[in-house]
C-alpha positions in Angstrom: -23.1 32.3 -23.0 -20.7 30.3 -20.9 -17.7 28.5 -22.4 -18.5 24.9 -21.5 -14.9 23.9 -22.1 -13.8 25.5 -18.9 -16.6 24.6 -16.6 -14.9 21.3 -15.6 -11.2 21.0 -15.8 -10.9 17.2 -16.2 -13.7 14.8 -15.3 -11.1 12.0 -14.7 -9.4 14.3 -12.2 -12.7 14.4 -10.2 -12.8 10.5 -10.2 -9.1 10.4 -9.2 -9.7 12.9 -6.3 -12.7 10.8 -5.2 -10.7 7.6 -5.3 -7.9 9.2 -3.2 -10.4 10.6 -0.7 -12.0 7.1 -0.4 -8.6 5.5 0.1 -7.7 8.0 2.9 -11.1 7.6 4.5 -10.7 3.8 4.6 -7.2 3.9 6.0 -8.2 6.5 8.6 -11.1 4.3 9.6 -8.8 1.3 10.0 -6.5 3.4 12.2 -9.4 4.6 14.2 -10.6 1.0 14.9 -7.1 -0.2 15.7 -6.7 2.5 18.3 -9.9 1.7 20.1 -12.1 4.2 18.3 -10.9 7.3 20.1 -13.1 10.4 20.1 -11.9 13.7 18.7 -8.9 12.4 16.8 -10.5 12.3 13.3 -8.3 15.0 11.9 -5.1 13.5 13.3 -6.0 10.1 12.0 -6.9 11.5 8.6 -3.5 13.2 8.3 -1.7 10.1 9.4 -3.7 8.0 6.9 -2.9 10.5 4.1 0.8 10.4 5.0 0.9 6.6 5.1 -0.6 6.4 1.6 1.7 9.1 0.1 4.7 7.3 1.6 3.6 3.9 0.3 3.0 5.4 -3.2 6.5 7.0 -3.2 8.1 3.7 -2.2 6.5 1.7 -5.0 
């Protein structure tokens, strides 16, 4: 029988990860639109969006 206490680390962690993912996705989409919807730059825009959000969080 599995120990159910270890199947999920922290449910709130999952929600937090989802929220962070959504914030990055929204920021990356805004950057993509601002730059004229360039093709094949999804990864670079994602990384830039992530960096911006981390920087903003550290400054607050």
